[in-house]
N, C-alpha and C positions, 0 to 999 in steps of 0.2 A: 278442580275436577268435577265434571257434571254429576249432580246428584241423581240417584236412581228413583224413578217415580214410586210413590208409596202405593199407588193402585193403578195398574196399567189398563184397566177396562175403560171403554169409551163412556162418555157422559150418559148416553141413553141406556146402555146396559147397566151402568152403575145405579141410575135412578130406579130402574125396573128390577134391580137385584137379580140380573141374569148373568150367566157365564159368558164372558166375551172371549172370542178367539184372538183378539188383539191384532188383527190384520191391519196393516197400514197401506194407504191412508184411511180406508173405511173398512169397518169390520164386516164379516160375512153375514152376521145376524141382521144388521141394518139393511144390507143389500138385499137379503132374501125377503125382508118385510117391505121393500120398496120405499124406504124412507131414507132421507139424507142423514148420514152418520155425522153427529155433532163434533166428532174428533176427540182427542185425548188431551187431558190437562196434565202438565208435567209439574207435580208438586215435589219439591226437593227439600230435604231436611238436613240441617247442619247442627253439629254439636260443637259449641265453642269450648275449647279446652284451655283457654287462657292466653295471656300475652306472649308467653315463652314460645308457644307453638306458632302464633302468628308471626313472631319475629323470625322464627326458623324458616317459615315458608314464604316470607315476604319477597325474596328474589325470584320466586317461581312465577313464570309467565305462561299464559296459555299457549303462546306460539312455540314454546319449547316442549310441549307435552309429549308429542309423538317422538321427538328425538330422545327424550330421557324417560321413556315409559318404564323400562325395567327398574331403574333406580328409584323412581318415584313410587312405583308400586310397592317395592320392598320397604321404603322409608315410610310410606303411608300406613302400612300394616303395623310397623314397629311403633310409630308415633301414636296411632290411634289406640294401640294396645297399652301404651304407656301413659294413658291419661291419668291413671292413678297408680302409683308405685307402692308395692308392699315388699319390704325386705324380709325374707323368711327367717333370717337370724334374729330379728326383733319383731316377733309376731304381734307384740303389743301395739305397734304403730299402725296396725290395721284397725282403725278406730272410727268412731262415728262423729260427725261434726254437725252442728246445728246450722240450718240454713237461715236462721233468723237471729239477729243480734239480741242480747239479753235485755236491752233497754226497751225493746218494742214489745207490744202486746202480742201474745201468741195468736196467729191467724187460724182460721178454720181450716179443715182438711181440704175443702174446695179451693180456698185461696192458696194453700200450699201447692196443690196440683197445678194451678194456673201459673203461679210465680215460677216454680222450678221448670214447668213445661216451657214457659217463655225463655228461660235460661238455656234449656236444651235445644230448642228449635228457633232461637232468636235470630239466627243468621240468615234465615230464609227471607227473601225480599219479594216485594210485590212485582218487581220487574222481572224476576226469574220465572214468573208464571205468564209473562207476556211475550215469550220468545216466538219467533216465526215458526209455524208448524213444519215447514220443510227443513229448517235447521235442526229442529228437535228430532225429526225422523232420521235425518242423516247422522246425527250424533248417536242415536240409539242403535242404528245399524253398525256404526263404528265400534260401539261398546260391545256388541254381540260378536263381532268378527275379530276382536283383539282380546285374547285371553289374558294378556298381561296389563290391559288398560286399567288404571286405577278407578275407584268407584266415583270419584268426583274431582273436578279441576278447580283449583283455588282461584277465586276472583277477588281482587283488591284485598280487603281485610278479612275475608271469610276464612274458615279453617276447615280442616279435613273432616270428612264425614264418611260413613260406611253405609252399605245398603241397609243393614239392620243396626239401629242405634245401640242396642244392648251389647254389641260386640266391642264397645269401648272398654268393657271388662273382659279381657281375654284370659280364660282360666289357665291357659298354657304359659302365660307370661307371669313369672314370679315376682315382678317388680311393679309396685304401685307407689305413689307418693302423695302424701298429704301434708299440709302445713303443720309443723310441730307446735305452733302457737294455738292451734284450734283442735287439740286432741280430745276435747270434751264437748259434749252437747250442752246446751243451756239447761241448767237444772230447773229453771222456771218454766220450761216447756211442759205442758200438761201431759204430753205423750212420751216424755223422757227425752229421746234424742233423735233428731233427724240426721242421718249419717253424713251426707255430703253436701257441701256448699259449692254450687256450680258458679264459676265466674263467667260473666257474659258481658257482651258489649251492647249491641243494638237489639233490645227486646222489642218484639212486635206489639202493635197496638191491639186493643180489644177487638176492633173490627177485623183486623187481619187474622187474629186467632179464630174468630167466628167463621171467617171465610175458609180457613184451613179445615175447621171441624166439619163444614158442610160439604166438603168435596168428596167424601167417601163414607160408606156406612160405618166403617171402623174409624172413629175420631182420633185426633192427635192425642187427646187425653188418655185414650186406651193404649195408644202406642207408648205414651210416656210411662204408663204403669209397667209395661214390659221392660222399658229402659232401666228403671230404678228399682224394680222388684228385688233384684239381686243385692242391692245396697241397702234398701229400706230395712231398718231395725226398729224394734220396740213399738211396732204397730199393734193395735188391739188384737187383730186376727192372728198375727204371727206369734205373739206371746201366748195367746190361748192355744194355738196349735202345738207349740213347743212344750208348754207345761203339760198339756194332755198327753203328748207323746212320752214325756218323762214319767208321768204317773202310771201309764199303762205298760210301758215296755222296759224302762230303765230302773225305776224305783224298786221293783221286785228283786233286782240284783243286790241292792243295798239292804234289803229286808230279809235276806236269806235266813238269818238266825233270829229274826224278830217277828214273832207271831202277831204282835200288835201293829206291825207295819207302819213304823214311824215315818219313813221316807215317802211312802206312797200316800199316807193320810195326812200327816201334820206338816210336812215340809212345803207342799203346795199351799197350804193355808197360811204359813208364815210368809210366803212370797207376796201375799196381798199387801202387807204393810211394811215389807222390807225389800228394798231395791236390790241389795247385793245377793240376797237369796234368790230373788226372781231371775236376775241375770246369770247366776251360776247354773240354775236349772236350764235356762235357755241355751247357755253355752254347751252344756253336756249333751242336750237333746239335738242341737244343731250339728255338733261333731259326730254324733252317732248317725244322723241322717247322711252326713258326708261320707262316713265309712260304708253306709248302705247304698250310696249313690242315689239318695232321695227316695228309695223304696221303703215302704212301711209294711209291717206284717199285717195280713188280712184276716187274722184269726178272730178279731173282735168285730168284723164287719159281717152283718147278717147276709143270708143268701137272697133274701127277697126284699130287703130294705136298703135304702140309700144311706151312706154315712152322714153324720152330722157335719155342719159347716166347719167346726173347729177340728174335725178329724182329717180334713182335706187341706191341701195347699196347692194352688195353681202352679202347674209346671214344676212340681217338686223335683223330678229327676234332673232338670236343667239348671237348677239354682246352685250357686256356689256356696254350699253349706259350710265349708271350711272357713270361708271369709266371714260369714255370719258368726260362726262359733268363736273365732278369734276376736271379733268385735265384742261379743257378749262377755267373753272371758276378761277382756280388758276393762269393760264397764264394771264387772263384778269386783275385780280387784281394786279399782279406783274407788268405787262406792264403799267397799269395806274399809279401805284406808281412811277415807274422808269421814266415815262415821265414828272412827276411833280417835281421830285427832282433829281438833278444830283448826289447827295451823297447817293441815295437810295441803300441799300445793300439787296440782296435777303435773305429772312427769311421765314421759314415755318409758322411763326405766322402771316404773312401778309394776309393769306387767311382768318383768323379769323376776320379781320377788315372789317367792312361793307363798300361797295363802297361809300355810302353817307358820311361816316366819312372821307374818303380819300379826297373827294372834299371839305368838310368843312375845313380841314386843309389847303388846297390850297387857298381857299377863304380868310381865315384869313391872309395868307401871302400877298394876293393881297390888302387887306384893308390897309396894312402898306405902300404899294407902292403908287406912284402917280396914280390918277384915269385915266383909259384908255379913250381916246377920241373916238368920233364917227367915225373918219376916220381910227383909228387903230382897225381893226377888229380881230386881232390875239387873244386877250383875250376873246372876246365874242365868237369866233368860238371854242376856246378850252373849254370854259365853256359849250357851247351847246353840244359838243362832250362828255364831261365828264358826264353831267346830263343825256343825253339820254342813255349812257352806264349804269349809275346807275339805270335807269328805267328798262332796260332789265335785269340786274342782280337781281333787286328786284323781278321782275316777276319770275326769276329763283327760288327764295326762296319761293314765295307764291304759286307756282303751286302745291306744295305737302304739304302745311301746312294747318292745320285746321284754321278756322276763328279766334279762340281765341288767336292764336299765331301771327296774322298778325301785331299787334302793336309793337312787338319786332323787326320787320324788318323795321319799319317806324320811329323809334325814332329820326333819324337825319334829317328828312325832314323840320322841323320847323326852326332850325338854318340855314339849307341850303338855303331856300328861303328868310329868313330874311337877311342873308348876301348878297345874290344875289340882293335883292331889294335895300339894302343900297349901294352896289357897283354901280348899275345903277343910283341911285339918286346922287352919288358923281360926276357924269360926267355932266357938265352943258350943253354940246351940244348933249347929248344922252337922248331921252325921256324915261320916266319910263314905258316902254312897252316891255315885253319879246319877244324874237325872236320866230320864228315859232317852232323850235325844243324844246326850253325851255317851250313854251306854251303847246305843245303837251305832254311833260313829266309831267308838273304841273297837268294837268287834270287827268292823270293816277294816280298820287299820291293822288289827291283829292278824286277820287272814292274809291281807296283802303283804304284811311284814314277813310271815314265815315262808310264803311262796317266793318272795324276793330273796330270802336267805337260802332257800333251796337252789335257786338258779346261780346265785353268786358264790355260794359256799362261804358266806360271811355270817357272823352272829346277827341275830335279830336285834332291832333297836329296842323293842319292848322286852325287857329282861324277865324271863319266866320265874326267876328267883325273887323278884320284887313282889312279895306276897301282898303287901297293902294295896298295891295298884290293882292286882287281879281281884282282890276282895271288893274294892270300890266298884269294880266292873260287874260284880254280882256273883262271883264264884265263892262257894262256902269252903274256904281252905283253912285248915288248922295251922298251928305253929310249926308242925312237922312237914308242911308242904303237901299234905294229903287232902283229897276231897272228903269233907265230912260225910260219913255214911249214915243216912237215915232211910226209913222205909220208903219215903216218897221223894228222895233226892232226884232221881232221874225218871222214875216210873211214869210221872204225869207231866214232865216238863221237857219237851223236845228242845226248847231254846237252851236250857241249862246243860243238857246233854251235848248239844252241838258245840256250845261255847267251851265247855270243859275239854272236848276233843281238840279244839283250836289251841288251847293251852298246852296240851300234850304234844301237839305237832310242833309248837314253838320249841319245846324241849328236844324233840327229835331232830329238827333242823339245826339247832345249836350243837347237838351231838355230832352231826355230819360236818358242821363247820370246824369243830374242834379236831375231828378225825382228819380232815383235809389239811389243816394247819400243821398238825404233827407230822404228816407225811412230807409236806413241803419242807419243814424244818430239818428233817433227816436228810433230805436231798441237798438243800442249800440252807445252812444255818443262818439265822437272822443276824446274830452278832456274837462275837466270842465273849462279850461281857455279860449279856443276859443269859439266863438259864434256858436250856433247851425245852421245847414244848413237849411234854409227856403225852403219849396217846391216851385216849379215853380207856378206862378200865372195863373189864368184863362185868364188874359189879354195876356200873352205871348203865350198861347195856341191858342187864337183866332187870334192873329196876324199871326202866322204860317199858320193857316187854310185859312186866307184871302189871304196870299201870294201865296199859292198853287192854290187857286181858280183863282186868277188873272193870274197865269201862264197858266192855262188851257184855260182861255178866250182868251189869245193872242197867243197860240201855232200855229205853221204853219199847213197848211192843210194836209201835209204829215204825221202828227202825228195822223191822223184818220185811223182806220183799213180799208183796201181795201177789205178784205174777212172776213166773219164771219159765222160760222156754230154753231147755238145755240144748236142743238141736233145731234152731229156727231155720226155716227154708230160705235159701238165697233167692229172693224174687228177681234180682237182676239177671238171672240166668234162665228164666222161664222161656220155653217150655221144658228145659232140662230139669231133672230132679237133682238139686244140689243143696247142700246144707252148710250153714255157717260153722266155722271152727270155734266160735265163741257163743256163749249163751246170751239171752236177752233177759235182763233183770229189771223189773219195774217196781217202783215204790209209790205209794199213794201220796206221799208228801215230797216235794222236791228237796226240802231241807234234809230229809232223811236219806234220800238218794245221794246228795252231796256229802253228807256226813259219812256214810258207809264207804263211799269211794275214797274219801280222805283217810279213813281208817285202814283200808287195804293198802293205800299208798304208804302209810306209816310203817305197816308191817313189812312191806316190800323193802323199804329203805333200811330197816333194821336187819332184815334177813341178809341183805347184800353187803352190809357194813359191820359185821360182827367182829370185834377186836380179838386177836389171837393172844393167848397166854400159855404158859407152861402147863396149866391145870387142864384146860379144855382142849388143847391141841390134840388131834389124833396121833397116836404113837406109831401105828403101822400103816403100810401102804393101803391095806384093805380098809382100815378105819378112815383114812383120808378120802378114799374113793366114795365110801358110804356117806361121809359128811357132804361131799360135793353133790351127791345124788339127792340128798335131803334138801339142800339149798336150791337146787334146780327144781325139784318138785314143788316146794313152797312158792318160789318165784313164779312158776308157771300158773299155779292156782291164783295167786294175787293178781297177776296180769289179766287172767280171764275174767275175774270179778270186776276189775277196773273197766275193762273194755266192754263187758256185758252190760254194766250200768249205762255206759255211754250209748251202746247200741239201742237201748230202750228209749232213747231220746226224751229225757225228762224236760221239765220246763227250763226256760232260758236262764233263770237265776242259778240253776245248778250246773248248767253247761258252760258258763263263762270261765269258771275256774278249772275246767277239765284239761286244758292244754298241758299244764304242768304234770298232771297225773298220767295223761296219755304219753307224754314224752318219756316219763320214767318207765312205763310199760313197754314202749317201743324199743328201748335199748335191749330188752330181753327177747325180742322176737327174732326168729330165724327164717321162717318160711315166707316166700314172696307174697303168697295170698293173704297171709295174716298181716304182713306189713302194709299191703295195699288197703285193707280194711281200715287200719288205723290212720293212714294218710287221708282216706276219704272222710273219716270222722273229724279230723282236724280241719280239712277244707270246708266241711259242712258248718262247723262252728264259725269260721270266718265269714262264710257267705250268708248264713242265717242271722248272725248276731252282730256283724261288723267288728268282731274282736280280732286282734292281731294274732295270727297263728303261723304266719310265714316263717318266722325265725325258728320255731320248733320243727316245721317241715324240713327246712333246709339243713338244720343240724342233724336230724335223723337220717336224711339222705347221705349226708357226709359220713356219718358213722357206719351206715350200711354199705358205703362205697358206691352209691348210686348217683352222686352229684357229678 
């Protein structure tokens, strides 16, 4: 198939950097200047995709091109897109491969560009640039007149090429294929991993490459950068761009209840000397960019200053960030596994193993060894690095998962922290108190755990009655399961107040799970042998309500809103004078906004799930109606508070957990205008933050009968 010229301008216009109208056989600009047009050079570029493609196209002859044009066109697109196959079911096989064998010295960046550029464009021959001009003109006319004509005709052992080489990676094609024997890059390479090893046949000579470079202002090396930019991983600029993106936009999500900002401050520092930390950060940042379609928030970019180099990425909206994210995720898991076991062998199945399971295996090994002492910090530092990596990679999974699936990504956190607590307890000179990094990771898992429990109506993995675990995480709990009350318990510690509320919410969601299980057992008994599940008692409901009220009475002053508009104007209906049915409630700290929204969510859940008993049940019809009115009144108040905090649009770290609370409030709304406001809030979270909200939107529409 004839290759498409890389630059269609005539030689004179090309050298003078002028726009050429490309008129054949002589351009109009040369004719107007009264000079002879030197003509057009047809430079064709080919991408060798291996012997299998050459064998498949070997029977193809130029004489058959017109007769089989439709078939070849479809086959060309399919084959060129299938140059690299990725099976979506095993995302771990989307991996990076080294272009250089381990026994060779790592070449310079310029040598890498030249070698892989030769591999990409190696099928171009000198003779292809010596065609008769009339034949080239006739072929160009035929290409333009035939919409189904393929981009190139195969000649001898050459292989399929496309007009733009980077379309060898078709984002719409879910299949890519790489050799399973080359799943890892060379560890000796100074830049980590060069992702793809291009197989090639006839590489051009240096003189030929120079002649290609001199034919247009845009050299072939620049074209090569466009070809492999989507595949290239672990380059200095890309890693810098992704780590900065993580630090600025994603780390605050993980530091919601940590005023010392462990994930924003310390995790990027640990990535300097720790490959699996670095690759986990890059994986999450790349996946977030994929969710955002390559767009980044411009809040940190000045109005009159240009962004720094590491804040920008060339053609970011056109890059397949999901491919890069899966690549980095696989590298993170493999480096984590290899760092824990000297006998670790690379395997494509390693990516299917959850990072928490990898750490659990390592902790079980440590349990058989002698307990580490307080002076030997190597084990504790490694445990901290592993757990914070697992936290980042868990967020990698949850960012695109609906709430019902969260529990499948959290199955290993209970044995993880139980083993860690036991390991801490075995050291006589080490207090049972988690380090800063483990503590920050624990509270992220605890928040995700109770939200997963709410959606699935299953008990949390982290048992709120396991008091030693919550004490090790920093909560001052006495033997009776109560927060120790001191004058400054909450008054000056927002983190402690927020984390204690997370503990209460774990109790609330376990209460809901118990309530649901008892209802299902009454409808369909589990087994005639086992005892039926008794519904939760009113006493447990009252205890939870009293604990939440006690928390409000002791919360810090910063947990009060600093701004409140009870009747904000609806600016979407200007110039009409219209007011929103909900208030806008703004908090100075995003952690306080998130905490208060979670508090109202807990009160709403208890209000709508109060167990009935003979003592508290209304006895008359009037009493029952009055009870329903009180429930409706409180539910309406809690919903307005939840939606009002969302309407004030706090920082992103508070917004990412809002879908669950907005979903709970949305089930209580009846007016179409109110429902539309709530749907707009959910859509805004998905659009602004790349967070998965479609499942909540679809479920609400189904409940409202709008689907």
